[in-house]
C-alpha positions as CSV (number, residue, x, y, z in Angstrom):
1,M,-0.7,51.4,-7.9
2,I,-2.6,48.7,-9.7
3,S,-0.4,49.0,-12.8
4,R,2.7,48.6,-10.6
5,F,1.2,45.5,-9.0
6,L,0.4,44.0,-12.4
7,A,3.9,44.7,-13.6
8,L,5.4,43.0,-10.6
9,T,3.3,39.8,-11.1
10,I,3.6,39.6,-14.9
11,L,7.3,40.3,-15.2
12,P,8.5,37.1,-13.5
13,S,6.3,35.1,-15.9
14,L,7.8,36.8,-18.9
15,L,11.3,36.1,-17.6
16,L,10.5,32.5,-16.9
17,G,9.1,32.1,-20.4
18,G,12.4,33.2,-21.8
19,C,14.2,30.4,-20.0
20,V,12.0,27.6,-21.4
21,A,13.8,25.5,-24.0
22,S,12.5,25.3,-27.5
23,S,10.6,22.2,-28.7
24,S,13.6,21.1,-30.8
25,K,16.0,20.8,-27.8
26,T,16.2,18.2,-25.0
27,V,15.8,19.8,-21.6
28,S,18.0,18.6,-18.7
29,L,16.2,16.3,-16.2
30,E,16.2,16.8,-12.5
31,Q,18.2,14.2,-10.4
32,G,15.8,13.0,-7.7
33,P,16.3,10.5,-4.8
34,P,18.0,7.2,-5.7
35,V,16.2,3.9,-6.5
36,E,15.7,1.8,-3.4
37,T,14.4,-1.6,-2.4
38,I,11.0,-1.1,-0.7
39,S,11.2,-1.3,3.0
40,T,8.3,-1.1,5.6
41,P,8.1,-1.3,9.4
42,Y,7.3,-5.0,9.0
43,S,10.5,-6.0,7.1
44,D,12.0,-7.5,10.2
45,L,8.7,-9.4,10.9
46,L,9.1,-11.2,7.5
47,Q,12.6,-12.2,8.4
48,C,11.3,-13.7,11.7
49,I,8.5,-15.6,9.8
50,A,11.2,-17.0,7.5
51,S,13.2,-18.2,10.4
52,Q,10.2,-20.3,11.7
53,S,10.1,-22.3,8.4
54,S,6.3,-22.8,8.9
55,M,5.4,-22.3,5.2
56,R,6.2,-25.8,4.1
57,G,4.8,-27.2,0.9
58,A,4.0,-25.5,-2.4
59,W,2.3,-22.0,-2.1
60,A,0.7,-19.7,-4.6
61,V,-1.2,-16.4,-4.6
62,G,-4.6,-16.2,-6.2
63,Q,-6.7,-13.1,-6.7
64,I,-6.4,-10.3,-4.2
65,S,-8.7,-7.8,-5.9
66,D,-9.7,-4.2,-5.3
67,A,-13.4,-4.5,-4.4
68,T,-13.8,-1.0,-3.0
69,G,-15.3,0.4,-6.2
70,K,-13.7,3.8,-5.6
71,M,-12.3,5.9,-8.4
72,A,-10.2,9.1,-8.2
73,V,-10.9,11.8,-10.7
74,D,-8.6,14.9,-10.9
75,S,-6.8,17.0,-13.4
76,D,-4.3,14.2,-14.1
77,G,-6.9,11.7,-15.2
78,T,-9.1,9.0,-13.8
79,G,-7.8,6.0,-11.9
80,K,-8.3,3.7,-8.9
81,F,-7.5,4.9,-5.4
82,I,-6.1,1.4,-4.4
83,S,-3.2,-0.3,-6.2
84,Q,-4.3,-3.1,-8.5
85,G,-1.0,-5.0,-7.7
86,A,-1.8,-6.4,-4.3
87,G,-1.4,-10.0,-5.5
88,D,2.0,-9.3,-6.8
89,M,2.9,-7.6,-3.5
90,M,1.8,-10.7,-1.6
91,Q,3.8,-13.0,-3.9
92,T,7.0,-11.0,-3.1
93,I,6.1,-11.0,0.6
94,M,5.6,-14.8,0.7
95,L,8.9,-15.4,-0.9
96,T,10.6,-13.1,1.6
97,A,8.8,-14.8,4.4
98,G,10.4,-18.1,3.5
99,A,7.8,-20.1,1.5
100,E,9.4,-23.5,0.9
101,K,8.1,-23.5,-2.7
102,L,6.4,-20.6,-4.3
103,L,4.6,-21.3,-7.5
104,N,3.7,-18.5,-9.9
105,R,-0.1,-18.6,-10.5
106,R,-0.3,-14.9,-11.1
107,D,0.2,-15.3,-14.9
108,P,0.1,-18.9,-16.2
109,R,0.1,-17.8,-19.9
110,P,3.7,-18.6,-20.7
111,V,3.3,-22.2,-19.5
112,V,-0.1,-22.6,-21.2
113,L,1.4,-21.2,-24.4
114,E,4.3,-23.6,-24.3
115,A,1.9,-26.5,-23.8
116,K,-0.1,-25.4,-26.9
117,W,3.2,-25.3,-28.8
118,G,3.9,-28.9,-27.7
119,I,7.2,-28.1,-26.0
120,R,5.9,-28.6,-22.5
121,K,3.7,-31.1,-20.8
122,L,1.2,-29.7,-18.2
123,D,1.4,-32.8,-16.1
124,E,5.0,-31.9,-15.3
125,V,3.9,-28.6,-13.7
126,A,4.0,-28.7,-9.9
127,T,0.7,-28.6,-8.0
128,V,-0.2,-26.2,-5.2
129,D,-0.7,-27.2,-1.6
130,F,-1.9,-23.9,-0.2
131,Y,-2.9,-20.6,-1.8
132,I,-3.8,-17.1,-0.5
133,T,-6.7,-15.1,-1.8
134,G,-8.6,-12.0,-0.6
135,S,-9.8,-8.5,-1.4
136,I,-9.4,-4.9,-0.4
137,N,-13.0,-4.2,0.3
138,T,-13.1,-1.1,2.5
139,L,-12.1,2.5,1.6
140,D,-14.0,5.0,3.7
141,F,-13.1,8.7,3.9
142,I,-13.5,10.0,7.4
143,P,-14.1,13.7,8.0
144,G,-11.2,15.1,10.1
145,A,-10.7,18.0,12.4
146,S,-10.2,21.5,11.1
147,A,-9.6,24.9,12.6
148,E,-9.1,28.4,11.1
149,A,-8.7,31.8,12.7
150,S,-8.3,35.2,11.1
151,V,-8.0,38.7,12.4
152,M,-8.0,41.5,9.9
153,G,-7.3,39.0,7.1
154,I,-4.3,37.4,8.9
155,G,-4.4,34.0,10.6
156,P,-3.5,30.3,10.6
157,R,-5.5,27.2,9.6
158,Y,-5.2,23.5,10.1
159,R,-7.0,20.6,8.5
160,Q,-6.9,16.9,9.1
161,H,-8.0,14.1,6.8
162,R,-8.4,10.3,7.3
163,A,-9.2,7.3,5.2
164,L,-10.0,3.8,6.5
165,V,-8.7,0.9,4.4
166,G,-9.7,-2.7,5.1
167,L,-9.0,-6.1,3.6
168,D,-9.7,-9.8,4.1
169,L,-7.2,-12.6,3.4
170,H,-7.7,-16.4,3.4
171,I,-5.5,-19.4,3.1
172,T,-7.1,-22.4,1.3
173,N,-6.0,-26.0,1.3
174,A,-5.8,-26.6,-2.5
175,K,-6.5,-30.4,-2.2
176,T,-9.7,-30.0,-0.2
177,T,-10.6,-26.3,-0.9
178,E,-11.0,-25.8,2.8
179,V,-10.3,-22.4,4.2
180,I,-7.9,-23.0,7.0
181,A,-7.1,-19.4,8.0
182,A,-8.7,-16.1,7.7
183,A,-7.8,-12.5,8.8
184,N,-9.4,-9.1,8.4
185,I,-7.0,-6.1,8.6
186,S,-7.8,-2.4,8.7
187,K,-5.7,0.8,8.9
188,Q,-6.4,4.5,9.0
189,I,-4.4,6.6,6.6
190,F,-3.6,10.0,8.1
191,A,-3.0,13.3,6.3
192,E,-2.8,16.8,7.6
193,E,-2.3,20.3,6.3
194,A,-1.3,23.5,8.0
195,G,-1.1,27.0,6.5
196,F,-1.0,30.7,7.2
197,G,-2.8,33.4,5.2
198,I,-2.3,37.1,4.9
199,G,-4.8,39.3,3.1
200,R,-4.5,43.0,3.3
201,F,-5.5,46.1,1.3
202,F,-2.7,48.4,0.1
203,G,-4.6,51.4,-0.8
204,T,-7.4,50.2,-3.1
205,T,-5.5,47.0,-4.0
206,F,-6.1,43.7,-2.2
207,V,-3.0,41.5,-1.8
208,D,-3.4,37.9,-0.6
209,F,-0.4,35.7,0.4
210,D,-0.8,32.1,1.5
211,F,1.8,29.6,2.9
212,S,0.9,26.0,3.5
213,A,2.6,22.6,4.1
214,G,1.2,19.1,4.6
215,N,2.0,15.5,5.4
216,R,0.3,12.3,4.2
217,E,0.9,8.6,4.7
218,P,1.6,6.8,1.5
219,L,-1.5,4.7,0.7
220,Q,0.0,2.0,-1.4
221,L,3.0,1.5,0.9
222,S,0.6,1.2,3.8
223,L,-1.2,-1.5,1.8
224,R,2.0,-3.5,1.5
225,S,2.4,-3.2,5.3
226,M,-1.1,-4.4,5.8
227,L,-0.5,-7.5,3.6
228,Q,2.7,-8.3,5.5
229,F,0.9,-8.0,8.8
230,G,-2.0,-10.0,7.4
231,L,0.3,-12.9,6.4
232,F,1.6,-13.0,10.0
233,E,-2.0,-13.1,11.3
234,L,-2.8,-16.0,8.9
235,L,0.2,-18.1,9.7
236,K,0.0,-17.9,13.4
237,Q,-3.5,-19.4,13.3
238,N,-2.0,-22.8,12.3
239,D,1.5,-22.5,13.9
240,P,1.4,-22.0,17.7
241,N,5.0,-21.1,17.7
242,M,4.7,-18.2,15.3
243,G,3.1,-15.7,17.7
244,P,5.5,-16.1,20.6
245,A,8.5,-16.0,18.3
246,C,7.6,-13.0,16.2
247,Q,5.1,-10.9,18.2
248,Q,7.9,-8.7,19.4
249,F,8.5,-7.3,15.9
250,V,4.8,-6.4,15.6
251,D,4.8,-4.7,19.0
252,E,7.8,-2.6,17.9
253,V,5.7,-1.0,15.2
254,E,3.9,2.1,16.7
255,G,0.1,2.2,16.3
256,V,-0.5,-1.6,15.8
257,S,-3.7,-2.9,17.4
258,E,-3.5,-6.7,17.8
259,M,-6.4,-8.8,16.7
260,K,-8.2,-11.1,19.2
261,K,-6.5,-14.5,19.5
262,T,-7.8,-17.1,17.1
263,E,-7.8,-20.7,18.1
264,P,-5.3,-22.7,15.9
265,Q,-6.5,-25.4,13.6
266,T,-6.3,-28.9,15.1
267,D,-4.1,-31.1,13.1
268,D,-1.2,-33.4,13.8
269,N,1.4,-30.7,14.3
270,N,-0.6,-27.5,14.2
271,S,1.4,-26.2,11.3
272,F,1.1,-26.1,7.5
273,H,2.3,-29.2,5.8
274,S,1.8,-30.6,2.3
275,E,-0.2,-33.7,1.8
276,E,1.3,-36.4,-0.3
């Protein structure tokens, strides 16, 4: 009985080994889903922000760092849980949201290099009126619910996982270095797994079968959504028209919990404007 079981398990592996191409041949690659432009539930919100034309003046993105200090270690290697490209995400978000003038401060090396070569004058480079900085500073893994039942080695199981991600964002007036808007955003990332196991003895041989499936929210795409929502929360603190005009696009996204209202800054028109 055992020899028959071993033959049934080893034979498919041997057949599969015969199908593997030799190292001197190029194997055919699988055709996966097509390349797409990234879309999130807040894409319509960005279009609404752009229609308000509230981001007047010259804008830039400073450092939006991963301050969680969390590392992932698995069989594929070691790396950060959180994307290190949050600043680049925000730069794309601001351009989509209709920033009047978006200056690239993410990598000034080309301009500085040309200035050193003497082919560009730095006093010709435009100055920033407002810039956004921040950090992703929360990543907590929350124990989830689990259940498992088995009768004579047969039964289902279910497990739930959650992670809490949080970030802080600030808008700074570049001329005075005054922080004129601040927002803290958090989101729970949800994952679940369900399975069914069968373990039975056939004579003296124990056979175990296991079937499972799972769902998990994409962490980095959720981070992009958080940055988009965070920009909205920042802008409406200085533009009283932003909330009434665009709040409906936030309300359409399931699971959004609105922050408490923040009093807008008191200036001449309660909106962003560049200072001459």
